Each structure stands twice: as structure tokens, then as C-alpha cells.
C-alpha atoms as one frame of an Amber mdcrd trajectory, in Angstrom:
protein
 157.185 -21.921  50.573 160.729 -20.947  51.595 161.434 -17.625  53.274 164.081
 -15.551  51.437 166.699 -13.636  53.914 164.894 -10.766  52.548 161.515 -11.792
  53.840 162.905 -12.872  57.019 164.884  -9.620  57.621 161.633  -7.717  56.966
 159.491  -9.929  59.318 161.826  -9.462  62.476 164.135  -6.252  61.946 161.580
  -3.287  62.517 163.679  -0.708  60.896 163.435  -2.678  57.634 159.735  -2.917
  57.935 159.152   0.648  58.842 161.011   2.945  56.886 160.501   6.296  58.796
 161.200   4.957  62.095 163.863   7.706  62.730 160.815  10.142  62.454 159.516
   8.595  65.677 162.413   8.565  67.235 163.282  12.474  66.650 159.817  13.010
  68.338 160.066  10.849  71.440 163.121  12.551  71.862 161.657  16.000  71.631
 158.951  15.079  74.056 161.295  13.694  76.491 162.967  16.878  76.604 160.581
  18.812  77.448 158.935  16.358  79.998 162.419  16.434  81.931 161.626  20.184
  81.789 158.032  19.824  82.802 158.378  17.002  85.551 160.580  16.989  88.909
 163.285  14.260  88.631 166.063  12.517  89.999 168.702  11.053  87.280 171.033
   8.224  87.005 170.349   6.430  90.093 172.797   3.326  90.069 170.883  -0.118
  90.622 173.999  -2.247  89.642 177.454  -1.884  89.201 177.899  -2.062  85.182
 177.882   0.867  83.159 174.160   1.315  82.123 172.772   0.070  85.335 170.912
   3.377  86.168 167.574   4.470  86.406 165.723   8.171  86.208 162.953   8.418
  88.551 159.870  11.018  88.190 158.064  11.244  91.508 154.312  11.556  91.980
 153.012  14.198  94.295 151.966  12.037  97.106 154.764   9.624  98.765 153.805
   5.896  98.662 152.509   6.238  95.199 152.068   3.337  92.644 155.288   2.485
  91.076 155.590   2.015  87.453 158.850   1.165  85.845 159.494   1.333  81.785
 162.222  -0.511  79.802 163.000   0.888  76.388 163.788  -1.022  73.313 166.481
  -0.978  70.897 166.915  -4.470  70.134 169.425  -4.798  72.875 172.120  -3.027
  71.391 170.533   0.838  71.319 168.469   3.517  72.754 168.426   5.202  76.220
 166.248   5.770  79.228 166.390   9.310  78.276 164.821   9.047  75.023 161.484
   7.492  77.152 161.357  10.276  79.915 157.980  11.309  78.076 156.057   8.239
  79.634 156.029  10.152  82.855 153.659  12.685  80.944 151.616   9.762  80.649
 151.599   8.456  84.583 152.542  10.950  86.958 149.879  13.078  86.021 147.581
  10.239  87.599 149.538   9.959  90.697 151.878   6.971  89.378 155.548   7.438
  90.318 157.518   6.623  87.356 160.656   4.987  86.723 162.581   4.842  83.203
 165.110   1.897  83.395 168.428   1.506  81.646 170.114  -1.461  81.207 173.536
  -2.634  79.229 173.542  -3.227  75.689 175.011  -5.544  73.319 177.666  -6.214
  72.255 179.355  -4.776  75.562 177.130  -7.363  77.557 175.491 -10.327  76.326
 171.939 -11.115  76.037 172.088 -13.412  79.084 173.939 -10.998  80.953 171.427
  -8.307  79.950 168.541 -10.341  81.026 170.139 -11.380  84.398 170.766  -7.838
  85.317 167.369  -6.568  84.417 165.869  -8.929  86.856 168.489  -7.903  89.332
 167.449  -4.123  88.699 164.036  -4.743  88.889 164.488  -6.680  92.332 166.732
  -3.351  93.742 163.916  -1.331  92.615 161.168  -3.299  94.584 163.475  -3.285
  97.600 164.076   0.481  97.570 160.930   1.461  96.465 159.901   4.009  99.145
 163.182   5.862  98.568 161.957   6.376  94.864 158.682   7.876  95.991 156.498
   4.701  95.437 155.023   1.662  97.243 156.761  -1.575  97.249 153.204  -3.630
  97.211 152.228  -1.774  94.008 155.111  -2.277  91.687 154.098  -2.427  87.681
 156.126  -2.874  84.842 156.069  -2.241  80.973 158.622  -2.277  78.203 158.621
  -1.853  74.605 160.205  -4.346  71.695 163.500  -5.477  73.527 162.229  -3.959
  76.749 159.152  -6.434  76.406 161.465  -9.267  76.401 163.488  -8.477  79.011
 160.566  -7.771  81.670 159.232 -11.538  80.228 162.734 -12.982  80.908 162.854
 -11.356  84.527 159.550 -12.949  85.032 160.307 -16.428  84.502 159.228 -18.908
  86.820 162.140 -21.449  86.499 164.757 -18.912  87.093 165.857 -20.810  90.530
 167.458 -18.969  92.875 167.538 -15.905  90.901 163.647 -16.081  90.590 161.953
 -12.534  91.583 159.732 -13.129  94.596 155.994 -13.978  93.620 154.176 -11.238
  93.528 156.807  -8.693  93.471 155.568  -7.206  90.417 151.932  -6.969  90.407
 151.446  -6.460  86.487 153.469  -6.112  83.462 152.358  -4.981  80.257 154.407
  -6.258  77.296 154.557  -4.060  74.335 155.747  -5.258  70.705 157.638  -7.927
  72.598 159.797 -10.871  71.020 159.627 -13.620  73.064 161.233 -16.392  70.901
 164.438 -15.540  69.903 165.668 -18.259  67.226 164.550 -15.726  64.261 167.210
 -13.139  65.609 169.857 -15.383  64.552 169.108 -14.857  60.982 168.940 -11.170
  61.000 171.838  -8.578  60.097 171.261  -6.763  63.612 172.712 -10.031  65.167
 175.935  -8.786  64.204 175.870  -6.450  67.088 173.475  -8.386  69.397 176.036
 -11.665  69.184 173.462 -14.180  69.834 174.527 -17.547  69.496 172.511 -20.931
  68.807 173.464 -22.110  72.350 171.900 -19.019  74.090 168.576 -19.265  72.306
 166.874 -21.414  74.634 167.758 -19.837  77.902 166.878 -16.386  76.794 163.228
 -17.083  75.253 160.753 -16.674  77.259 158.133 -19.010  75.269 160.604 -21.662
  76.628 160.534 -19.541  80.301 157.001 -18.292  80.634 156.738 -15.978  83.465
 155.450 -16.848  86.820 151.578 -16.729  87.239 151.553 -14.714  90.021 151.970
 -11.299  87.786 149.228 -10.385  85.871 150.240  -9.760  82.057 148.865  -7.423
  79.355 150.433  -8.178  75.850 150.113  -5.508  73.239 150.963  -5.150  69.480
 150.171  -2.807  66.646 147.767  -4.299  63.641 150.626  -2.809  61.092 153.336
  -4.734  62.846 154.687  -7.680  60.411 152.812 -10.929  60.399 155.543 -12.559
  62.192 155.670  -9.891  64.885 152.153 -10.155  65.557 152.069 -14.252  65.751
 154.918 -13.311  68.616 152.480 -11.454  70.863 149.648 -13.734  69.983 151.424
 -17.085  70.899 152.910 -15.644  74.164 149.413 -14.721  75.180 148.102 -18.247
  74.403 151.056 -19.965  76.224 150.684 -17.819  79.242 146.758 -17.903  79.016
 147.188 -21.431  79.064 149.365 -21.470  81.845 146.638 -20.137  84.128 148.062
 -16.866  83.519 145.938 -13.665  84.095 146.740 -12.554  80.482 145.062  -9.995
  77.907 145.904  -9.574  74.434 145.207  -6.095  72.897 146.089  -5.453  69.263
 146.282  -1.445  68.717 144.780  -0.805  65.075 146.760   0.952  62.698 150.084
   0.985  64.862 153.282  -0.107  63.770 156.306  -1.455  65.692 157.421   2.306
  66.435 154.136   4.557  66.100 152.419   1.998  68.960 154.646   4.110  71.695
 153.286   7.405  70.629 149.826   5.927  72.376 151.652   6.557  75.862 152.273
  10.175  75.381 149.149  11.301  77.566 146.981   9.866  80.581 144.075   9.267
  78.113 145.951   7.432  75.298 145.118   3.981  74.455 148.387   2.389  75.412
 148.652   4.786  78.695 145.021   3.449  79.865 146.220  -0.072  79.599 149.363
   0.999  81.835 146.993   2.834  84.145 144.673  -0.064  84.610 147.373  -2.645
  85.339 148.381  -0.261  87.826 145.230  -0.078  89.393 144.518   3.160  88.833
 141.308   4.364  87.778 139.648   7.540  86.161
């Protein structure tokens, strides 16, 4: 049975499959404003030379705390770290210094450039962990959607001289990510992303899986589209088959946007997965 362009768009463009996506964005913005008022923070710290190579850090009370980095989604073309300050409300109360990281966006940067700069940013955070209030030996990361993709690419085992040091990232939580990018060529948002066929191989984590030195938690919502759910399932299967410590979780009833509401407070389901990855127990 052939797939129509409309069905392909619905499967791979979450704004088509979740009609009320704007409501979730508005809630996240409001929660983040409150979080910045409630938590001490340092803002717009540069980790590179490009315009959006900046991060915000919300330190835990004790120096040398576990350090967690979060990367936002937005299909590599939108959103901002300020929309996700609220993840600090889930982690800082449990003693985790929280970094919310920006990255350059399409079309100002190409996807290969964004992936490379993200890896450089994570390397910078690892080297500068102490100045951020964190322990470089307890660095973990998470990302939603495009952020999950960028983390997966940053951890690629075959990155050659650009590869992250084994064990620099202890664990990664990949939330509703996309790991095989060929379908992106056929959706309308690619007009902004600018992905070209010759780029697909180099930026698809399914073709460049992560180092087995990093533990992986792959998460998806049960109300996401079948194609999006399959992306997480197939990636987790690939990683486990290569010997990665990889778990796969489906959060019941959550769609591509509502899933991030499960990371607003320390005891939320997604927060617990991140805290577990960070080695923080009750």
C-alpha cells in the first residue's frame, strides 16, 4: 500500500499529528518564567563562537553536584533554551546542577554543522563542569525530539578525531527522538531545515550509533504516530544489539508534546528516568 504525502506529513511532522501543540508551548513558557524566578541561574554562557552557542545553568546547592544537560526540540529550526528552564524544577531540588543548552538553528546553519557544534558544546561542558557547579565525572544528558537526535549524533562511536571521549557522558535519556532522517526529505518543514539527500547518511544516528560506553534510555509516548514510535523502538533495538546498556520506555497516553509535561517535578515519570540515569535515588 502506497503512502500518500499527507500521511507521510502526519507521521513525521508532530505539528500535524498534535493539533493543540501551541497549548503545550504556552504552558512550557509560563513554567519556565516561574522557574527562572524561583531558581538561581546564570544565563547565556557562551560555549562556542556561533550566535546560539550559549547555555543557562541552574546550580544545585552543593558544588561538585551531578551535572545534567538538556537540549530542546523544534525540528532543528525553532524553540529556545528559555522555553525549557522548567526542567530545573525537576532536577535541582534533587541536587542536580542543570544546564539548558541552545544550539544554532536551520536555515542559518546546516544540520551537519549543528550536529558538529552540539558535540563541541558537550565537550566544552565536560571540560568546564567544575565552573558550572558540576562534577565532570557525573555528566549526563537528555534531549527531546531534535534534541534527542543531536545527542545521539554527538555520541556517535564512528566520529573519528571528533569523537567524544569514552565515558565523558555517563548516560543519555533520548525523548521522542528521530534517528533515521531520510523521511525528513519528504515533509514540508524541510523547506526550512534544508536537508539534502547527500546529507542524510551523515546525520542519521541509525547509521552512526552511539558509543557503548554511554548508558541509554530511549523514551517515546504511546500516543505518538506509529512511524515516530517505530523510530525509538528500532533505535533501541539497534543499540542493544551492539551491546549498549539501553532501556526502552513507552509513556502511556503521551503525544509528542505532552510527554515533556512528565518532567515538570522531581517525581514525574520522565524526571524519574532522568534522575535514575544521573544516579540520583530517592
